[in-house]
C-alpha positions in Angstrom: -9.7 -13.8 -4.1 -6.5 -12.6 -5.7 -6.4 -10.2 -8.6 -3.7 -12.4 -10.1 -5.7 -15.6 -10.0 -7.7 -17.5 -12.6 -10.8 -17.2 -10.3 -10.6 -13.4 -10.6 -10.3 -13.6 -14.4 -13.7 -15.2 -14.3 -15.2 -13.2 -11.5 -14.3 -9.7 -12.8 -16.0 -9.9 -16.3 -19.1 -11.7 -14.9 -19.6 -9.2 -12.1 -19.1 -6.3 -14.5 -21.4 -7.6 -17.2 -24.2 -8.3 -14.7 -23.6 -4.8 -13.2 -24.4 -3.1 -16.5 -27.3 -5.4 -17.3 -29.1 -4.7 -14.0 -31.4 -1.7 -13.5 -29.6 1.0 -11.6 -31.7 0.5 -8.4 -30.4 -3.1 -8.0 -26.7 -2.4 -8.7 -25.7 -1.7 -5.2 -27.1 -5.0 -4.0 -25.2 -6.8 -6.8 -21.9 -5.1 -5.9 -22.4 -5.8 -2.2 -23.0 -9.5 -2.8 -20.0 -9.7 -5.2 -17.8 -7.9 -2.6 -18.9 -10.4 0.1 -18.1 -13.3 -2.3 -14.7 -11.7 -3.1 -13.8 -11.3 0.6 -15.1 -14.8 1.6 -12.6 -16.5 -0.8 -10.0 -15.9 2.0 -11.4 -16.9 5.4 -15.2 -17.0 5.0 -16.3 -16.5 8.6 -14.1 -13.4 9.0 -16.7 -11.5 7.1 -18.6 -11.4 10.5 -15.8 -9.2 11.9 -16.1 -6.9 9.0 -19.8 -6.5 9.5 -19.3 -5.8 13.2 -17.2 -2.8 12.4 -19.6 -1.7 9.7 -22.6 -1.8 12.1 -20.6 0.1 14.8 -19.6 2.9 12.5 -22.9 3.1 10.6 -24.8 3.9 13.8 -22.0 6.0 15.2 -22.2 8.2 12.1 -25.9 8.9 12.6 -25.5 9.5 16.4 -22.6 11.9 15.8 -24.6 13.9 13.2 -27.6 14.2 15.6 -25.6 15.2 18.6 -23.5 18.2 19.6 -21.0 19.2 22.2 -19.6 16.6 24.6 -22.1 13.9 23.5 -20.9 14.2 19.9 -17.3 13.7 20.9 -18.2 10.7 23.1 -19.9 9.0 20.1 -16.8 9.8 18.0 -14.4 8.3 20.5 -16.6 5.4 21.2 -16.6 4.6 17.5 -12.8 5.0 17.1 -12.0 3.0 20.2 -14.4 0.1 19.4 -13.2 -0.1 15.8 -9.6 0.1 16.8 -10.1 -2.5 19.5 -10.9 -5.1 16.8 -7.7 -4.2 15.0 -5.8 -4.4 18.3 -7.0 -7.9 19.2 -6.2 -9.4 15.8 -3.1 -7.5 14.9 -1.3 -6.2 18.0 -2.4 -8.2 21.0 0.3 -10.9 20.4 2.9 -8.3 19.8 2.4 -6.6 23.1 2.0 -9.9 25.0 5.1 -11.3 23.3 7.2 -8.2 24.3 5.7 -8.3 27.8 6.8 -12.0 28.2 10.3 -11.2 27.0 10.6 -8.3 29.4 9.3 -10.5 32.2 12.0 -13.1 31.5 14.7 -10.4 31.3 13.9 -9.1 34.8 13.6 -12.7 36.2 9.9 -12.7 36.6 8.8 -16.3 36.1 5.4 -15.5 34.6 4.1 -15.3 31.0 0.7 -14.6 29.3 -0.7 -16.8 26.6 -0.7 -15.7 23.0 -3.8 -15.9 20.8 -3.9 -18.5 18.1 -5.7 -16.3 15.5 -5.0 -15.2 11.9 -5.1 -11.6 10.9 -8.1 -10.9 8.7 -7.1 -9.9 5.2 -7.0 -6.1 4.8 -8.2 -5.3 8.3 -6.0 -2.2 8.6 -7.3 -0.8 5.4 -11.0 -1.1 6.0 -10.5 0.0 9.6 -8.9 3.3 8.4 -11.6 3.7 5.8 -14.3 3.3 8.4 -12.5 5.8 10.7 -12.2 8.4 7.9 -16.0 8.2 7.6 -16.9 8.9 11.3 -14.2 11.6 11.5 -15.5 13.4 8.4 -19.1 13.2 9.7 -17.9 14.6 13.1 -16.1 17.5 11.3 -19.2 18.2 9.3 -17.6 17.5 5.9 -19.9 14.5 5.2 -23.5 13.8 5.9 -24.2 10.6 7.8 -25.2 7.8 5.4 -28.6 6.5 6.3 -28.7 3.7 3.7 -27.1 0.7 5.5 -26.4 -1.1 2.3 -24.7 1.8 0.6 -22.6 2.4 3.7 -21.6 -1.3 3.8 -20.6 -1.1 0.1 -18.5 2.0 0.9 -16.4 -0.2 3.3 -16.6 -3.4 1.3 -16.3 -2.3 -2.3 -14.4 -5.2 -3.6 -11.8 -3.5 -5.9 -10.2 -1.7 -2.9 -11.5 -3.8 0.0 -8.3 -5.6 1.1 -5.4 -3.2 0.1 -6.8 0.2 -0.7 -6.7 2.9 -1.8 -8.0 4.0 1.5 -10.9 6.2 0.3 -12.7 9.2 1.8 -16.5 9.2 2.0 -16.7 12.5 0.1 -15.1 10.8 -2.9 -16.9 7.4 -3.0 -20.3 7.5 -1.3 -22.0 9.7 -3.8 -20.8 7.5 -6.7 -22.9 4.6 -5.5 -26.0 6.7 -6.1 -25.0 7.8 -9.5 -26.0 5.9 -12.6 -22.9 4.8 -14.5 -23.3 4.0 -18.2 -21.1 1.6 -20.1 -18.7 3.8 -22.2 -15.5 3.2 -24.2 -13.4 5.8 -22.3 -14.0 4.2 -18.9 -13.5 0.6 -20.1 -10.3 1.6 -22.1 -8.8 3.6 -19.2 -9.7 0.9 -16.7 -8.4 -2.0 -18.7 -5.1 -0.3 -19.4 -4.7 0.1 -15.6 -5.6 -3.5 -15.0 -3.0 -4.7 -17.7 -0.3 -2.4 -16.3 -1.0 -3.5 -12.7 -1.0 -7.2 -13.6 2.2 -6.7 -15.5 3.9 -5.2 -12.5 2.6 -8.0 -10.2 3.0 -11.2 -12.2 5.9 -10.3 -14.5 8.1 -8.2 -12.2 7.2 -8.6 -8.5 6.6 -12.3 -8.5 9.5 -13.1 -10.7 12.1 -11.4 -8.6 10.5 -12.4 -5.2 12.2 -15.8 -5.2 15.7 -14.3 -5.3 14.8 -11.7 -2.6 13.4 -14.5 -0.4 16.6 -16.5 -0.7 18.8 -13.5 0.1 16.8 -12.4 3.2 16.4 -16.0 4.5 20.1 -16.3 5.2 21.6 -12.8 5.2 24.6 -14.0 7.3 25.6 -16.4 4.5 25.4 -13.9 1.6 28.2 -11.7 0.2 27.7 -8.0 0.3 27.1 -8.0 -3.5 24.1 -10.3 -3.2 22.8 -8.5 -0.1 22.8 -5.3 -2.1 21.2 -6.9 -5.2 18.5 -8.5 -3.0 17.8 -5.2 -1.3 17.5 -3.3 -4.6 15.3 -6.0 -6.0 13.0 -5.8 -3.0 12.6 -2.1 -3.6 11.4 -2.9 -7.1 9.3 -5.9 -5.8 7.4 -4.0 -3.2 6.7 -1.1 -5.5 5.5 -3.3 -8.3 3.5 -5.5 -6.0 1.7 -2.8 -4.1 1.3 -0.2 -6.9 0.3 -3.1 -9.1 -2.6 -4.0 -6.8 -3.6 -0.3 -6.6 -3.6 0.0 -10.4 -5.8 -3.1 -10.7 -8.1 -1.9 -8.0 -8.5 1.6 -9.6 -8.8 0.0 -13.1 -11.5 -2.6 -12.2 -13.6 0.2 -10.5 -13.0 2.5 -13.5 -14.4 -0.1 -15.9 -17.8 0.2 -14.0 -17.5 4.0 -14.0 -16.2 4.5 -10.5 -13.2 6.9 -9.8 -10.9 5.9 -7.0 -8.0 8.1 -5.9 -4.5 7.8 -7.3 -2.3 5.8 -4.9 1.1 5.9 -6.5 2.8 8.4 -8.8 6.3 7.2 -9.8 7.7 7.7 -6.3 11.3 6.6 -7.1 11.9 9.6 -9.3 11.5 11.9 -6.2 14.4 14.0 -5.2 13.2 14.8 -1.6 11.7 12.6 1.1 8.7 14.9 1.3 8.1 14.5 -2.4 8.5 10.7 -2.1 5.7 10.5 0.5 3.5 12.7 -1.8 3.9 10.0 -4.4 4.0 6.7 -2.4 0.9 5.2 -0.9 -0.8 8.5 -1.3 -4.1 7.4 0.3 -2.3 6.4 3.5 0.1 9.3 3.7 -2.7 11.8 3.3 -4.8 9.9 5.9 -2.0 10.3 8.5 -1.6 13.9 7.4 -5.3 14.8 7.8 -6.2 12.7 10.8 -3.0 12.6 12.9 -0.4 15.2 11.8 -2.7 18.2 11.4 -4.6 17.5 14.7 -1.2 17.3 16.5 -0.5 20.9 15.2 0.7 20.3 11.7 3.0 23.1 10.5 1.4 25.7 12.9 3.6 24.7 15.8 7.3 25.4 16.6 10.0 23.7 14.7 10.9 21.4 17.5 7.2 20.4 18.1 6.8 19.9 14.3 9.7 17.5 14.2 8.5 15.6 17.2 5.1 15.3 15.5 6.7 14.0 12.3 8.6 11.3 14.3 5.4 10.3 16.0 3.4 10.1 12.8 5.9 8.1 10.9 6.5 5.7 13.8 2.8 5.1 14.1 2.6 4.7 10.3 5.3 2.0 10.6 3.4 0.3 13.4 0.2 0.4 11.2 2.1 -1.7 8.7 2.8 -4.6 11.0 3.2 -5.6 14.6 7.0 -5.9 14.5 9.8 -3.7 15.6 11.2 -3.8 12.1 8.2 -1.8 10.8 8.4 0.7 13.7 12.1 1.3 12.9 11.3 1.7 9.2 8.7 4.3 10.0 10.8 6.1 12.5 13.7 6.1 10.0 11.5 7.9 7.5 10.6 10.3 10.3 14.3 11.0 10.8 14.7 11.6 7.1 11.9 14.2 7.2 13.4 15.9 10.3 16.9 16.1 8.7 15.4 17.4 5.4 13.5 20.1 7.3 16.8 21.1 9.0 18.6 21.3 5.7 16.0 23.6 4.3 17.5 26.4 6.3 20.4 26.4 3.9 20.1 28.1 0.5 22.2 25.5 -1.3 19.7 22.8 -0.3 16.7 24.8 -1.4 18.4 25.4 -4.7 19.0 21.7 -5.0 15.3 20.9 -4.4 14.1 23.6 -6.8 16.6 22.8 -9.6 15.1 22.4 -13.1 18.3 20.9 -14.5 17.4 17.3 -15.4 20.8 15.8 -14.6 20.7 17.3 -11.1 17.1 16.1 -10.6 18.1 12.5 -11.6 21.1 12.7 -9.4 18.9 13.8 -6.5 16.5 11.0 -7.2 19.4 8.5 -7.2 20.7 9.7 -3.9 17.3 9.6 -2.2 16.7 6.1 -3.6 19.6 4.9 -1.6 18.1 6.1 1.7 14.7 4.6 0.7 16.4 1.2 0.0 18.1 1.4 3.4 14.6 1.8 5.0 13.3 -1.1 2.9 15.9 -3.4 4.5 14.1 -3.1 7.9 10.7 -3.4 6.2 11.7 -6.7 4.5 13.8 -8.4 7.2 12.2 -11.0 9.4 13.8 -9.4 12.5 15.8 -6.4 13.7 18.8 -8.7 14.0 18.4 -9.8 10.3 18.1 -6.2 9.2 21.4 -5.3 10.9 23.0 -8.4 9.4 22.0 -7.2 5.9 23.3 -3.7 6.6 26.5 -4.9 8.2 27.1 -7.3 5.4 26.7 -4.6 2.8 28.8 -2.0 4.5 31.6 -4.2 5.9 31.9 -6.4 2.8 33.1 -9.4 4.9 32.4 -11.9 2.1 33.8 -10.3 -1.0 33.4 -13.2 -3.4 31.0 -12.8 -6.3 30.5 -16.5 -6.5 26.8 -17.0 -5.6 26.0 -19.4 -2.7 24.2 -22.6 -3.4 20.8 -21.3 -2.5 21.1 -18.6 -5.3 22.6 -21.0 -7.8 19.5 -23.1 -7.7 18.1 -20.4 -10.1 21.0 -20.8 -12.6 22.9 -18.0 -14.2 20.4 -17.5 -17.1 17.5 -17.2 -14.6 19.5 -14.6 -12.6 20.2 -12.6 -15.7 16.6 -12.9 -16.7 15.4 -11.5 -13.4 17.8 -8.6 -13.5 16.8 -7.9 -17.1 13.1 -7.8 -16.1 14.0 -4.9 -13.8 15.3 -2.9 -16.8 12.2 -3.8 -18.7 10.1 -2.4 -15.9 12.1 0.8 -15.5 11.7 1.5 -19.3 7.9 0.6 -19.1 7.4 2.8 -16.0 9.0 5.7 -17.8 6.7 5.2 -20.8 3.6 5.0 -18.6 4.7 8.1 -16.8 4.9 10.0 -20.1 1.7 8.4 -21.5 -0.3 9.7 -18.6 1.0 13.2 -19.1 0.3 13.4 -22.8 3.9 13.4 -24.0 3.0 10.9 -26.8 -0.1 12.8 -28.0 -0.3 13.2 -31.7 -1.2 11.3 -34.9 0.7 8.1 -33.8 -0.4 8.2 -30.2 -3.3 5.8 -30.5 -1.2 3.2 -32.4 1.7 3.6 -30.0 -0.6 3.1 -26.9 -2.2 0.1 -28.5 1.1 -1.5 -29.3 2.6 -0.8 -25.9 -0.3 -2.4 -24.0 -0.4 -5.3 -26.4 3.3 -5.8 -25.6 2.6 -5.7 -21.8 -0.2 -8.3 -22.3 2.1 -10.5 -24.3 4.7 -10.4 -21.5 2.0 -11.3 -18.9 0.9 -14.3 -20.9 4.5 -15.5 -21.8 6.5 -14.9 -18.7 4.0 -14.0 -16.0 4.4 -15.9 -12.8 0.9 -17.4 -12.2 0.0 -18.9 -8.9 -1.5 -18.2 -5.5 1.1 -15.5 -4.7 -0.5 -13.0 -2.3 0.1 -9.3 -2.5 2.6 -8.1 0.1 0.2 -5.6 1.6 -2.5 -8.2 2.2 -0.7 -9.0 5.5 -1.4 -5.4 6.7 
């Protein structure tokens, strides 16, 4: 079920109302059934796969807690391998077999392996990582093994963040399913504001600009450098609004019922360093890789060379987590290179002064410069192939086609529609700045309540008037 669907507009209030009407002891059952219904709106029988991983890690957690020494580590790795094996079969098997077949043809080996005709289950990477965080935290002694199978199942399947995060930690969520949440104005108000803001980003911004981005990236060789550049900038806006919009709605729907999920985005495009960007973008994933991959590899405790190698490994693996395609691996590795270069520049006083500046104009200039490098990375993320990505980059930098006259594919939108889409980006930028200030109390005072009410009413009006309604999946559902 999509957050931006009419089905969800019915599902969400019904589930929430029943939740508060039920006695506390029955609420977990209600939420678990609702989460199953939510997930089964996609491919119903794939819920079996989800329950297989739940059963594996549920028992693994208890066995890990009751064991010690070598046996404890065996249970941990048994859980990690078996859970990741499910992810490998559905997400990565065809990638490795496809590359093997291409290599076989290249060396003249007349042999190929068959690909699997399967569809990737929605959100498999997300709930796989959430399950892994549980067994790792139990192993480390930071979390008691959950003995209530229903509560553990709900931890993995909680419908707001089931298919695209945030990727939660057991310490933050498990105890909340035992707590009695009362209906209160503060939670409902804060949650609904997040839902409205997330829905605005998704249906008003992301889905309205997606058509133009799709046209540009479908035929990059036919586009002038201007349209390639516009399409790439628009994709940077699209993916941010699409993914952070989902996160806002996930956090908001949970908040209405009294649950607190972790923040996943914090205005990443105003960062003026790549490290700051990754502390603001997809926070639940970046901290997951930090805690479970980077730090175990040595973190900052190792030599400079080893640290840089670890950064490259972590970001390349992060790229591969996003998708079984070389474009994602290159995107991740490119951000690894950015981090390595930034670490090298920190040896110079002028660069540290640049990072630590409090001068607003210098900070905005730094954010603008960093944004160009981020957009460069997004080209690989969006392109269908490595060849297409280099076609976009080559077209932008060589400017082979210098005419501003849009090709026929773009002109199907019409000049007014194109101006409208570009105008929406300006509306979003202004709204994002307002939200950023609202959450930091900049507008506190006598007029604060009226201003907030007017602003969210304005967002709701835009959603109803110009929102793109339809079965448009969130980009991160494919991961």
